[in-house]
C-alpha positions as CSV (number, residue, x, y, z in Angstrom):
1,X,91.2,110.5,127.1
2,X,88.6,112.0,124.8
3,X,88.6,110.1,121.5
4,X,89.2,113.2,119.3
5,X,92.0,114.3,121.5
6,X,93.6,110.8,121.2
7,X,93.2,110.8,117.4
8,X,94.8,114.3,117.2
9,X,97.6,113.5,119.5
10,X,98.5,110.0,118.4
11,X,101.5,110.0,115.9
12,X,103.6,107.4,114.2
13,X,106.5,106.7,116.4
14,X,109.7,106.2,114.5
15,X,112.1,106.0,117.5
16,X,111.6,103.6,120.4
17,X,113.2,102.9,123.7
18,X,114.4,99.3,124.0
19,X,112.2,98.9,127.2
20,X,110.1,95.8,126.8
21,X,106.4,96.1,126.7
22,X,104.8,94.6,129.8
23,X,102.7,91.5,129.3
24,X,99.6,93.2,130.7
25,X,99.8,96.0,128.1
26,X,100.3,93.5,125.3
27,X,97.2,91.7,126.5
28,X,95.1,94.9,126.4
29,X,96.3,95.8,122.9
30,X,95.4,92.2,121.8
31,X,92.0,92.6,123.5
32,X,91.4,95.8,121.6
33,X,92.0,93.8,118.3
34,X,89.9,90.9,119.5
35,X,86.8,93.1,120.1
36,X,87.2,95.1,116.8
37,X,84.3,94.6,114.5
38,X,84.7,92.4,111.4
39,X,82.4,91.5,108.6
40,X,79.8,89.1,109.7
41,X,81.8,88.9,112.9
42,X,83.9,86.2,111.1
43,X,87.0,87.4,112.9
44,X,89.7,86.5,110.3
45,X,92.4,88.3,112.0
46,X,95.5,86.3,113.0
47,X,98.3,88.1,114.8
48,X,101.9,87.0,115.2
49,X,103.4,88.6,118.4
50,X,107.2,89.2,117.8
51,X,109.5,90.1,120.6
52,X,113.1,89.3,121.9
53,X,115.2,86.9,119.8
54,X,112.7,87.0,116.9
55,X,113.0,90.8,116.3
56,X,115.9,90.5,113.9
57,X,113.6,88.5,111.6
58,X,111.4,91.6,111.3
59,X,114.5,93.6,110.2
60,X,114.8,91.1,107.3
61,X,111.4,91.9,105.9
62,X,111.2,95.7,106.7
63,X,113.5,98.5,107.3
64,X,110.8,100.1,109.4
65,X,110.9,98.5,112.9
66,X,112.5,101.7,114.3
67,X,113.9,99.8,117.3
68,X,110.5,98.8,118.6
69,X,110.7,95.9,121.2
70,X,107.3,94.7,120.2
71,X,106.0,94.0,116.6
72,X,102.6,92.7,115.7
73,X,102.4,91.1,112.3
74,X,98.7,91.5,111.6
75,X,97.3,89.0,109.0
76,X,94.0,87.4,108.1
77,X,93.0,83.9,107.3
78,X,91.6,83.9,103.9
79,X,89.5,80.8,104.5
80,X,87.3,82.5,107.1
81,X,86.8,86.0,105.5
82,X,83.3,87.1,104.7
83,X,82.8,87.3,100.9
84,X,82.7,90.7,99.4
85,X,81.9,91.3,95.8
86,X,83.5,94.8,95.8
87,X,86.9,93.2,96.3
88,X,88.6,91.0,93.6
89,X,90.4,88.8,96.2
90,X,90.5,88.1,99.9
91,X,86.9,88.8,100.7
92,X,86.8,91.3,103.6
93,X,90.1,90.2,105.1
94,X,91.9,93.5,104.1
95,X,89.3,95.7,105.6
96,X,88.9,93.5,108.7
97,X,92.6,93.7,109.4
98,X,92.5,97.5,108.9
99,X,89.9,97.8,111.6
100,X,91.6,95.4,114.0
101,X,95.0,97.1,113.5
102,X,93.4,100.5,114.1
103,X,91.9,99.4,117.4
104,X,95.2,98.0,118.6
105,X,97.1,101.1,117.4
106,X,94.7,103.4,119.3
107,X,94.9,101.4,122.5
108,X,98.6,101.8,122.6
109,X,98.7,105.5,123.7
110,X,96.1,104.8,126.3
111,X,98.8,102.6,127.8
112,X,101.7,105.1,127.5
113,X,102.9,103.4,124.4
114,X,103.5,104.5,120.9
115,X,103.1,102.7,117.6
116,X,103.8,102.9,113.9
117,X,101.7,101.3,111.2
118,X,104.1,99.8,108.6
119,X,103.0,99.0,105.2
120,X,106.5,99.0,103.7
121,X,107.4,95.3,104.2
122,X,107.8,92.1,102.2
123,X,104.8,89.9,103.1
124,X,106.1,86.8,101.4
125,X,109.4,87.1,103.3
126,X,107.5,87.6,106.6
127,X,105.4,84.5,105.9
128,X,108.5,82.5,105.1
129,X,110.5,83.7,108.1
130,X,107.6,82.8,110.5
131,X,106.3,79.6,108.7
132,X,102.9,81.0,108.1
133,X,100.5,78.7,106.2
134,X,99.3,79.7,102.7
135,X,95.9,80.7,104.1
136,X,97.4,83.3,106.3
137,X,97.9,86.6,104.6
138,X,100.2,89.3,106.2
139,X,98.6,92.7,105.7
140,X,100.5,95.2,108.0
141,X,103.1,95.5,110.7
142,X,102.5,97.4,114.0
143,X,105.8,98.5,115.6
144,X,104.9,99.2,119.3
145,X,106.8,100.3,122.3
146,X,107.7,103.3,124.5
147,X,108.7,106.4,122.4
148,X,112.2,107.5,122.7
149,X,112.9,111.0,124.2
150,X,113.9,112.2,120.7
151,X,110.9,110.9,119.0
152,X,108.6,113.5,117.6
153,X,105.7,113.5,115.2
154,X,106.5,114.1,111.5
155,X,106.2,117.7,110.4
156,X,103.3,116.5,108.2
157,X,101.4,115.1,111.3
158,X,99.2,118.1,111.9
159,X,98.5,119.0,108.2
160,X,94.9,118.1,107.8
161,X,92.5,119.1,105.1
162,X,89.4,121.0,106.0
163,X,86.3,119.0,106.6
164,X,84.6,120.7,103.6
165,X,87.3,119.3,101.3
166,X,86.4,115.8,102.4
167,X,82.8,116.1,101.4
168,X,81.5,115.4,97.9
């Protein structure tokens, strides 16, 4: 698929089928995250793959799983981030995770899957429930799966500003 077509058509799925995501598709999504660029190629991303019996734990730290059968808790290891004077804390971890999560999110529709980038979650609760070390910082949640038949893009999905409004 042409990238701009993919970018236009991809939407945040908020209703998933309970069909499990095949291992091969998960591996491709993780590969997309693995090859994402990071500052100095330090690769601070750490990803917790959550499926099956662990999914109810996700519901304890976010109301936004939307029934997804696969959740990726995308984190960074603060001990391996590149330093970045522009950020007060965390070095480049937050930006690196944003790039990694975007790569994975954009690979999903290529595989017939949908995703939803979730920022409404309790990172401390997520870290506690999954026993993450203090150096691993949860930054976002990707809910992934097959979109339900009744799933549609938000009415706001296609509302975009004019390119001229972006320019300064």
